N, C-alpha and C positions, 0 to 999 in steps of 0.2 A: 514787661513791654505790654500793651494789647497788641491784637491780630489787626488792628487799623494803620498801624504803621508798616505792615508787609507790602513789597510794591513788586506788582504784577509785570510779569514778563513777558510781553506781544510776540516775542521770538517762541520762544519754549514753551511759552501754556504754564507760565507755575508760579506761585508766590516765593517769594523770594525776601531771607532777611536783608533790614538794612545795612550790616554790618558788611555783606558780603556783595552787596550790589552793583559795588563797580567793577570787581572782577569777575562778577558772572555776568556783566550784561559784554564786556568783552569777550568773552568767549563766546557767548552768543553772536554775537555780529559776527567773530571770525568764521561761526558755524555757517550762520544764512549767507555770507559770501564763498565759502565753500562750495556750498547746495547750489548755488545760482552760478556759478563756474562749472559745476557738475554736468549742469542740465547744457549749458552754453555747447562742454567737449558732446556730450552725449548727442548732441543735436546739429553737432559738427560732425561727427562720425558716421552716425545715419545719412546723412546728405553726400557723406563722402562714400559711403557704401553703396547709395542710389546712384550716385554717378557712374561708380563700376558697373553694376548690370544692369544700367542701360548705356551703354558706350554712344550709340546715337544720337542721345539725347532727346528720344521724347520723350513729353511729356513734363522731362525734369531738366533741370539746366544743374554744368556740374559747378560744383563749388571747391576752390581754394581755402580749405584750411584756415591757410597760415594769411592769407589776404586776408580772407572776412573777419579775421580779429585775431591781430597777430598775438593778445596776448593769451590764447589759448595755447594749453600743453597739451598734448596726447598724451594719455595713460602710461605708452612707453618710452611718452619724452623725459622723464622725470621720476624719480623716488623719492618717496614720503619716508622720513625715519620715524622707524619705531623707536620703544620705550625700551631697546634690546638691552640695554648695557643698567639697567635696574626698575625698580615700580617706582612708575610717577604717582605723585600725591594726590588726592581730590580736593575739592574745595572743602571750607568750613559748611556751607550750604548744602554738599551732598551731592552737587555736578560736577563730573570729572571733566577736564577740560581735552578741547578735540587737539589730535594728533598730528597736526602740522608742529615745527620744530620751534619751541620758545627760542628770544635769546633772552638770556638772563640780565634785569635792569641791576647792575652793579653800585653797591653804594662804597665808596671811601671814607669812615666818618675819619676825622683827627682826634676823635675820644666819644666816646658813648654822652657826653655831656652835650656835646656839639649838634646832638641829632634830638630834633623835634618831630615831636608826636604827628604832625599836620604832616609829616614826608611819611609815614608807616599807613598801610591799612592792617586788619586785626587779623592775624594768622600771618603773618611775616615772616619768615627764618633768616636771623642772623647767624653767621658761621665767623667764628673766631678760627682762627688756626694759629699753631700754638709760635709764638713770635719767633724761635730759629728757624722755621718753615720758609719766614720770609715771604710769606703769601697774607693780605693784606684781606681785613674785615670785608666781610659781602653781606648785604641784606637782601634777599632775594623775594620775590612774588611766592606767593603758597602752592598758585599751580605752576609757576616754572620751576618749582627749587624739585634737584634731581641729586641721590647720593651719587654724585660723581668723584672721584678721585681729582686732584690738582694737575697731574698730568695726563687728564682724558683726551685735554680738547688737542694737544700734540700727539695723541696715538694714531695711528694707522694700522689697522689688522691687515698682517701679509696676505700672499695667496693662499688658497688652503693645498695642502701635499696633493699635487695630481695622483700619487698613488698611496693614499691612508693606510694602506692594509699590510705595506710592507713590516717586516719581512716575511711575512708571508707573500705566496707568488699569485695569488688573486683573491678576489674578493671572496668568493666562494668556497677558498679554502679556510678564510677566517671566519666566515659566518659557521660552518661548519665546528671549528674546532671550538670557536663561542659556544655555542650551542654543546657540547659534550661537557664543556669545563662548567656552563652553569647546570645542566642537569645533570651532574656529578656521574657521568657514566663510566664505571668500571672498563678496565681493559676489554675485555670480552665485548662489550656491548659499543663500547667505538670504533673495533675493528669492526663487526656489523653494520653501523652505520656507515662508515668510509665503502664499505664493499656494497650499499647499496647508492650512493653517493657518484662509485666512478660508474655505474650501469645507465646513470641518468644525469650526470655532467655535459653539459654543454663543448662543442667543442670550440666556442669561442672566448672559455676562461680555462685557466690551465688546471688542472687538478692532478696531484702529483704523490699525494698522501697515497701510503698504500697499509697502513698500520698507525696503532697507537705510537708507538715509536717516534713516528714520523711528525704525528702534532706537537709530541711532549716536544722536540729538537726544536719545532717552529717555536713554540713558547717559551723556552729556554733562551734562544738567539733571540726576541721580541723581550726578555726582559733584561739586557742587558743595557736597555734603552734609556731606563731608569734607576735610582738607585736601589740597588740590593738590601738585602742582610749579610752581616757579618756575624761568624760565629767565633764565641771568645770563650775563655774559661777562667773563672777564677776561684782561685785557692785561698782556702782562710782556714787559719790554724784554731781548732780547737781540741782540747780533751787530749793534750799532747797528740796529736795528729792532725796532717791537713786535708783539710775536706775540699774538694772539687766541683763545682758546678759548673754547667754552659752559658751561655747565654747568647742571644742573639738579636741584635741591632741593624736598623740601616744609621748609617751617619746622616746626622741630621741637618747640617749645613747642604750636604748634598742634594737631600731632601727637597730643602727650600728652596734653594737654586732652581730645581725640578720643576714648581710651580711660579717660581718670580721669570723662567723664559718658556712659561707658555702661554701662547698667545689668546687665548684662550680666557685665562685667568689675569694676567698681567694687566687689561685696563680695570679691572673691579681692587686692587692693592688701595689701598690707605696709607702712604708712609708718614703723615703728619698727625698728632693730638689736635682735636677739633672742640670747642665749645659751642655748643649749639641753643640756640634758644627762640622761642616763638611771641610776637609780638601780641598782646593780651588785650590792647587797646590805650593802653595806661602805661606798657611796660614791658621790658623782654625777658618774658621766663625761662628758666635753663631748662631744656631735659636732656636725659642719658638715655640710650638705648646700647649701641658696638660699643664695643673696648674703648676703640680709639674716642670716642667723645666723653670716657669718664677720666676720674681724676688719676688713675696710677698712670697710665696711658701718658698723661700730660708729664707727670712728676719723669719719669721713665724718660722722656724727651730732653726736661731741664736739666739733668745729669748730664744729657751730652755734649759733646763738643759742637760748636756753630756747623751746620749744615750735616751732621750725622741725624740718621734715622733707626729709629729702633725698630727689631721686624721680633715681633713678639709670638711664644708660642704657647698655645694653651697644652696641658700634659695630663692624661687619664691612665691610671693603672688599677687595676682590680683583677682579683682568682676569679674563675669563673670555674665549673665543671664542665666539662666534655662530655663525658657518659655519664648514663641517667641514672646511678647509682652512685655518682660523685667519687669512681674510684680513678678516674682521669680527671686532670685538672691541668690549666691554663693559667697564663699570667700575662695578658698580649698591656703594653702599654702602647697608647694614640694620641699620635697628635696631630693639630690642628694650630692655621696660623690665626693669630687674632686679629692682623691686617685685613683680612678678607671680611665683607660683610656676612650675617648670619645667616642670608635664604644660602650661599653658598655654604659657607662653614662648618654648618649641620645640615647641609644635603647631603647627599648620597655622590659619588661617582667622586669627578674632577672637583677636587679641592676642599672636599671633607675630609673626614675624619679617614687618619690611615697608620695601619698597627704600625710601631717604628720598634716595636723590642717587643722579647719574648722574656720576662724574668725567670729565674728558677724558682720550682714550689720546695721549700723544706721538707723533707719527710719526718713526721713526727718519730723520735726517739724512745723509748721509751725509760732509757737508762739516765736520758737526761731529761722530759718532757717536763714541765710545771717550773722548771729552775729557774731564777734570775737570769744566770749564764746563760742559758739555751735562748734567751728570748732576747738580749743581748747578741748573741750569735746569730738568730734569725736574722735582724734589723742589720747587724755586718752583714750578710749576703748581700738584700736587697739594697744596701746603701755601696756596694763595692759595685755591685751589676751595673747599678744606675749610672752609678760614672763613666761605665763605657759607653751608656748610651749618650750623657751629656758632653763626651771627650772633645767631639768636634765642635763644638760650640764655645766652651770653657774657654781658652785661649782667646776666642774672638768677642766675646763678650768684655774682654778688657782693653784689646787693641782697635776694636774693629775688623769690616772687610768690605773692601773696595767690591763691586760686582757691578759689572756693562750688563742695563736693564735694556728691554727689549726698544723702548723709546731713544734707544741710543744715549742716554745718559748715565754716566757713572754715580751708582750712590754709595754713598758710606754705611753699612750698616752693623748695628751691634745688638745682636742675639740676647734674647732675656726671658725668662719663664716668670709669663704674666698670671697666667692664672697654673692652679692645681685644682682637677677635679676627683673626687672620689667621696667614699663613704668613709664615717667617721676611724672605722679601724685602721682603712687607707692613711688616713689622713696622721692620724699617731705613728703609723711609720716613717712617714714621709719627713715631720719635724722631729721626731725620735722624743716625743714625748711618753706616758709610758701608760697611755691607756685610761680607761674609764675605774679603774683601780687607785689610779695615782693620788697624788696629796692634790695637786694642779691640772685636772684630767685634760682640759679644755687647749687644742694646740694652737688656739689665735691668742686668750687670754688668758692672764695671772688669776682665773679664778679658784677658791677653794673648793675641795673636793664635797664640803658639806655644805655649798651654798647654791649649787647648780641649780634648786627649783625658785631660786630669786633672782628671776629676770625683771627687777624694778632696777637695779647696780649695776653698774660698768665699774667695769675693772683695767688694772693695766695691761697693756697690749702688747706680748712678746714678740722680739725681733730677732731677726739673725744674728745682729751684731751684741746682744748681750747675751743670746746662746754660746756663739764661739766665746764671750768671756765667762761665762759660768763654769765653760768645761774648761777652760785654761785652768782659772783656777782652783779646782775641783784637783785636775792632775797634778798641780804643786802640790798636794798633799802627801804626807809621807806614808800612808798607808791606804790600801785598798777599801778598807772600814771606813775610813775619812772621806775617801771620794767617793763613795757611797753614798753616805750621808749628805753630804754638799750638795751632788745633785738630785738625791729626791726632795731637798727642798723645793727644788723649782721643776718638778716631775720630769726630769730631763736624763738621758742614757749616756755613757760615757762612749759616744761613738760619732767619728767625723761624720756629719753631714753633707750627702752629694751635693745638694744642690749651694752650699756654702764654696764650691770652685765655681760659681755665677755670679759674675758681678753685675750689680742694679738687678740683682734679683735674690727677694725678702722670701723665705721660704713660709714662714707665717703668715705675712701678707697677700702672698698668691692662694693659699689656701682658702675654697668659698665653699659659700652656706650650699646645700645641695637637695632642693627640693626631693627629688624621687627617695630617698635615705635617712632624709631627717623629718619628712613629715608622710610622704603618701607611706612609705616605709620606716619608720619613725615612733614619730608622736600620734599617727593615729592609727596604726594597723597593731602595735604593739601596747600601745595606753589609751587612749581615748575609747578606740572601740572597743577592745577588749573589756573594759569596767563597762559602756556601755552593754554588750551582751550581757553580762552578769544582771544591771538591775531591770532588761527585758525578761530575763530566764524568771526569775523571781516573781513578777506576777501574774505567772502559769503562761500552760502551754497554749491556751487561747490568743494571747495576746503576743506570744512567741511566734505562732501562723500567721495571725494578721498582720505581721511584720515581714515574711514571706507573700503573702499575697498585695501586701502594698509594692514591693518593689517589681513584684511581675505585673502587677496594672501599671506599672509605673509610663506616661507616654515615653516613646523612642524618640530618640534625637540623635543625628548624623556623626560620627566618628565617636558616639557614646558607649562607653559597652553597658549589656543590661543583663546583670548576674540577677538569678534566683535562688532561692534557699540563702540569704544570705546567713542566716542565722544559726548555719551547720558549717560556716567556711571558720577554719581555724588557721588556712595557710594557702594565700593565693600568689599570683602576682602583684607587682606595688602597684601598677598601671591598672589592675581592678580595683584595687584596695583605692583608688585615688577615686574613681568611680563609685563606690561605693558609698565614700563620704560627702561628696555630691547631693547624693539623694537620701541622705540619712533624716536630714532635718523635717521634712516631706514625707516622710516613710513611717515616722516617731512620734509627729508633733502630738499627737493625738491620744498616741498610747503611754508614752511617758507625759502624764498630768501633772500639774504640781500635788492637785488633791491625791493624785494616786500613790504616787514616787516622789516626794520632795525631791532628794537627793538626786534622782537620777533627771529629774527637771532641771535642777540645778549643772548638773553635768552634760545635759543638752544646750543647754545657755553656752556652758564654755566652746562644747565643738560649734556650735553657730559662731562664735568670733575667733573659732578657732579656723572653718572655713573663710569669714572674711580677711584672716590674716594671709590666708593660702591666697586666695586671688589677688591681693594687693603683692602677694611675691611672684605673681605669676604673670606682671604687667610686661608686655612688650616694651613699652616706653615708659622712661618715667618724669617724670617732672618735679617741681618742687612741690607741689602742692599733693601728688600722689604720696612722694616718700613722708612726707611729714604726716599725710594722714593714714599711712601705714604703721609709722612707728606708734601712731596715739592707738591703733586698734590692737598694735601688740600689748600696749601698756591695761586697754582693757581687758583684754583678753587673760594677761597676767593676775589681775585685780579680783577678776572670775572664780579663774582657776583655785585662786587661792583661797577663798572661801570655800569652794568645795575643798580641798586638802583638809584646811583647818577643821571644816565639820564632820569629816568620817575619819578623822583622827584616828583616835578610839576605837572604832569599832572595823578599822581599814587595814589591812596589813601594807597596802598599795605603797611602793616607794616611786616618789615623784621626784627624785633627785639621780636625773637623769643627764647624762651631756647632751643627747639631743633638744632637750627642751631649750636648753642655754642657750645653744647655737641659735635660737631664733634673735635672741639680743645683738646678733651681728649680722639678719637680712640686708638691713638698709643702707649700711656701713658698705658692704659689701655693693650696692646696687651703686651709689656713689664715687665707689673707688673703680669699679670694675665692670659696671652699664648692667642691662638687665640679668635677670635670674638666668635664663635662658642660655645665655653667653657659658655657662659651666654645671648648667645641669648633666647629671650622667647618664641623663635617660637616650642622647643622641648615640653615646658612647656601650651601651651596654646593647644597642640593637645590635651591634657588631660581633656580638657573642652567638648569635645564632648560624651566621654564614660559619665561622670555627666552630662551632658542632656537627654543621652538616660536614664539614671535611672531613674532619675526627670520625664521623660515623661514616659516611660514603666513600674516602678517598685515602686510606690509611689502612696497615697493616696492621696496627694498634699498639705498635713497639715503636720506639725513639719517635712519636709522632709529634714534635715541634717540628724539625726542618721538612718531613711535608705538609703541613699545612699552613707552614709559611711559603711554601712553594707555589699552594695552589693561591695563597695572598696574593705574591708576586704575578701570576698570571691573571688574576682576578683586577688587579691595578692594572695591567698592561692593556687586558681586553679594553676595559673602560676609557682608556688613555687614544688605544687606535677609534671606537665605536665614535668616540666623540671627533676624532679628523675623518671619520667616513660621515657623520654628520656635516659637519661642515663644508665639506669635498658635495655631498648629495647637492646643499643649500645651492652651492656657490654654481654647480652644472645646470638645478633648477631655472637660477634666475638668465643664466647665458643663453640657454636655447628655450624659453620661451618665445613664442611668436605671437607677433602683435594681432592677427586676426583673432586668435583665440581669446588674447586679451580684451580686444574691443569686446568682444561679442560679451566675455563677462561682463566688463564695465556697464554696457549697456542693461546686460538682466538683470542686475544686482540695482541698479540706479535709478534707470528710466522703466522699464518694461512690468517687472515686481508688482504687485497691486500694495497700495499706499496704507502702510501699517501706523497708529501710533502704538504699538508696543515693541517692535523690533529697537529700545533704544539701548543703553548700556544699562538703566537702571536694573530691568524685570525684563527677562523670557520665558515663556510658556514654553511647555514642551508634554509630552504623551500624550499625542493629539488623539482624539476621539473621531470614530465618523461624525457627518451632520446628525444632529436632528431637529426634530421641529418641534415649536413651543408646545405642541399639545401633547407630544408624544414624551416630550422632560415632564410636566404635569403630572400626567398621568403616570409613570414612572415613580412619582416621588409624592403620589396623592395623599401618602400616609405623615407626611412631613409638614407640620405646617411653616416650616421657614419658606415652604417654594408654595403657598397660596397664595394664588394670583400672581403668576410667577411674571407672565406676561404683560400684565395695568401696570405692573409695579415698575417694569423694567422702562415701557412706554414713560410712564411717569419721571423717570430718574433722568432717560438720558433726555427729554423735553427742559429740564432744568441743566442739565452738566453742559450741554456746549453752547444754551445760550453766556450760561456763567464763565464759559475759558473761551468768548469771542470767537468761536464756531458755527458759521452761520448754519440753519439749520438746511435740510435737503431741499431747494426750493419753496425757501421761506416758507415751509409748512411744518404744523406741528406732528409727529413721529407718531406712527400709528403701526405697528408691529402687528402680524397676523399669525393663529393658530398656524397655519401652513408657512412659516416662515422658517429658515433656517439659522442655528449656532450651531458652535464649533465647540462643544467641551474639551479641556482639557484638564490631564491630574496630577501636572509637575508645575511647577514654578519658582524659577532661579532670581534671586535679589539679590543684583548688588549691592552694597553700602560702604558708607565712611566710617571708619571703625573710631571709636572716642580712644580707645586708646594711642594709637599710634597716626589714625590721618589717611590710612592707605585703606582701598578698595577691599574688601572680603565678599566672601558671597553666601548666601545659606540656600539652601535646598529641599524646597517646600514639596511636601505632599498633600493632593485632596484626593485620596484614593479612597471610594468603597473597600477594597480589597488588596491590600498593597501586601504581599508576601504575607498572605492566608488573614489578612487582621483590618480592619476600617484604619486609616490614619489620618487622620483632617488637622494639620497642625493648627498654628496659632500663629498670630502675626502683631507687632506694631503698625498701624493704622495713622496717618497723619488727616486730621482732620482740618485745622486752621495751624495758622504760625507758629502758637500759642498752646495749642491743646493736639496731645497723642492720645490714642485710647487703644487698648488692646482684642482684640477680635479673631472668631475660627472660623477658618477656612472652611465653606460648603462645599462651592460649586464652581468654576473658572472656567469661562470661555470664552471666545470670538465672537463678537456682533457686526456684521456688513451696514453700517448706516451709509448712502448713498455710494459714494466710491470711496468709503475709509473702511479703515478694520480697527475695529475698539477694543484690546483687552477691557474684563471688565471681572470682577470676583462677587459670588454672594457671599458676604462674610456676617457670624453672628454675633453683633457686639457685645463686649463684657464694661458697660462704663455706666452700669447704677450706681448710686452710691451707696457706700456699704455701712454710713453710719460712725458712729465712734467707735476708733480703735480700740481693740481686746489688748488685754493686760498679754497674752502668752501672745500676741502678736508682737506689740511691743519689746517684749522679752527677747523672741528671735529674730526680731525684724524682718517681718514675714510683710511684703507688699500684698495685698488682697484685693481681686476684683470679683464682682457678679454680674453675671448677664441677665441681658435681658429677657423678656419673654420668647421663645425660638421664633414665634410667629413676626416678629417684631425683627426679624434678620435686614439688613440691608445691604442696596448693590454700592462697588464703590470702582472707583478705576484703579484697577494695579499698581498707578503709578504713586496712587498716593500709600503704598504696603514700603514702610520703612526697611523693613528685614523682621525675620521671623521669630517666636518666643516659647517656650517650653510652658507649660503652665500646667499643674496636677488639681485636679476636681479637689474640694475639699465641704462635702454637701452640695447638694441639689442642683445651688445656682452658682456657690460659691466655686472660685480659684484660686490658686497661691501661683505667683510669678517665680518659677527656679531661675535665679540671678547668677547658679556657680558653673553654668554652661561653657559660657566662655567670658572673656575679660571686659568684652565689651560689653554682654550683658550685664554685668557687675556696675560695670562705672554708670551704663544707662537706667539702671535700677536705682542705683545711689541717686542720680541727679529728680529721679521720679519722686522719691522717697523726701528729699529737700522740698519736692514742686509743692509737695500734699502736705507737705509739715509734718513731717515725721522725725522725731526724736528718738535716737535709741537711748536707752533708760540703762543704765549701771547699776 
């Protein structure tokens, strides 16, 4: 499609894709109407204030605002709804819709066959609710679509609690107690803090705390308002005696009802399964992200009676070292509700992860350790303990439980365990399979132990029904040896699984692929990385040192760790391993060459495909197309890996037959069944270990630590709850006590009196403002930099072309002629909002253009849109604002990387690298910052070549995939 088909919008002065023209034009018209309305309001306010200031009427006449224009509403007469109930989507052409409330344009078809394409626009979203929900199919315009549950329209939030700090006697007392909790103050420190507070407390607030015992009593009193922990004792017979273990747990049903009765969380609950799809111009393509948009949630609701609702739990369990040397261990169980959206469910605080159990850690016994009976004993302890945690849900999973919800609707809930999040060791324990040495080690399917590296074949899936039948058959055998042999044939243990007490829960189906342990902390750290280090070290000390230097010189990027001396790393955090893997191809492609190290080069090709597979697995939203591409990438990775395994079989003792490699076969099955992998990634759960370790170190006496740690955790839950109520209370008070005059003055300052700037849009925002400088001073400061040659003259030429081409009249109708003593204002920070190609929501890049950022120069790279069909990359050199007439224009001097690179090299094809080439630095050009799409991470490869790093995030990955296709690149296997 040629650029001449793009339409120019004279309202926002942008070129718009034809397929998004109608949606964009409507949004722009609404924006224009709103701006005109704002101007009329501002003028009316100004005239009213003038009348107040001149009561005698001299020189001015009094205006009755309502009489002058009855359609005008002053700022204090209306409230504009914001997107507080969920993030709004941006349009397909990257323009966010204005914030007045949109009414959903619902379409209720008889069936999909009755829908004609002319009735839809590209990117329309279709929502198909589960048939048992009784909600009709709806089609939403892309800009109007919000992830609101069906009950949202009937929900009205109650008035906030007038005293949200209760049972604390005042807000001051809660604030002090919260500080003591967060800072992990010991008793003596708490008493000292209270002594200071008593001397400083204001008389307007009660302050009765005398010592740490008073604070503890208040926390204990507040803890009664949420479901607390219960201690139980599990007795398991073994070796002619009974072994007792303590298990702590919350009532899971009570905990879930706490969340359902929370007025902040309730509007976000989704009680019905949905199938979502997006119109691509020809048909609706299905996509999945949340668990309630995937197949398992749909199937669960299909098994329930009419009008019943699934209440889906996500459970995580894993041991963690509490002490530095690992002598003290904890075994937390974390719960989340899959009915809540990811941003709440995987976040911190209300609605996020809660510790709901503390399992016993069975200490090794020298007399029995290593024996099969001892392994069965430990597994029995685990499942008998876990039954206590599931006990409150087990009966309700069969009969359901009615609950009065906050919208005054009674709902019939059936709890189920939808997702189990854990590493491989815990998955074997949860499923009661026999682990890595079993004949059938996979807890999900029946793959033979000697076929784990063959990821080209699929094997029968395990089910709870089959496992129960196998156990029943085995227990019918006459002898223990016969029972053991019968169970070995399927890799199972002679134990009743705790999850069998839950109806509609299949433990093998609930177990999920884990990116943290299976990739970053498994396939990469224990296998691919170890092999790569071996080949690099074989090339000699200079090559090894060069890898470390390449990592050290790697450009910085936000939220990405910057490891140094990676060749000496033997053990590190899995998140660090993840960042090492994202940089490895760019740091070693010129070291592990096909000429110098053929096997290392072949392994590097494997790593590149592994990284692409990892990026597909990381997508926050999956469409039918991305799932298909992900499966294809997995097949490519398997093919190259098998080439490497076959070529190194004789000289390499490496065993590639490990379960975590096989588990990649289930990635996209899990995506279709349970949504995006972030729904079951263990990373958010393992982040909670840090708080437990802090509590152990700072708040316990190191004896019987479980009760002490869980008490602190309960206090933290209560603190989060009170803090949320305080926030709502403050917001309510602020709205009630805002003065009209202040509001009017703010309105005029923001709408009328400020200088007109073309850079204050939602797309870009400049920051880190520097003092104004003249053109002469700037050219002198950069006289050794060819990019700044004739800086002022080039800017004049650029502006004299830019403004007329954008239908902006030149000041006074004359050509712009900036002089050397004119000033411009430089900025060293640029925030760019962009529409992600993955989830179609707004994301933000924080870019730097700073000659000295934390001791080093940092000039980030960007994507730049030249025309509708042409995008190039370049490097920021200088960001500034320039006043022309009465308008401020945000501009950037950018070094373009758009020189043709010629025929693609074999290495670039093998490693799927995207190479760009820079112009001469003297050919740097000016651009409007509005033409910047988003940031980019580029790595130098020679004097003028750069490689685009497509592993920094999922949007970058899909964006570069598209650019590969547009460039005609083909990945060769």
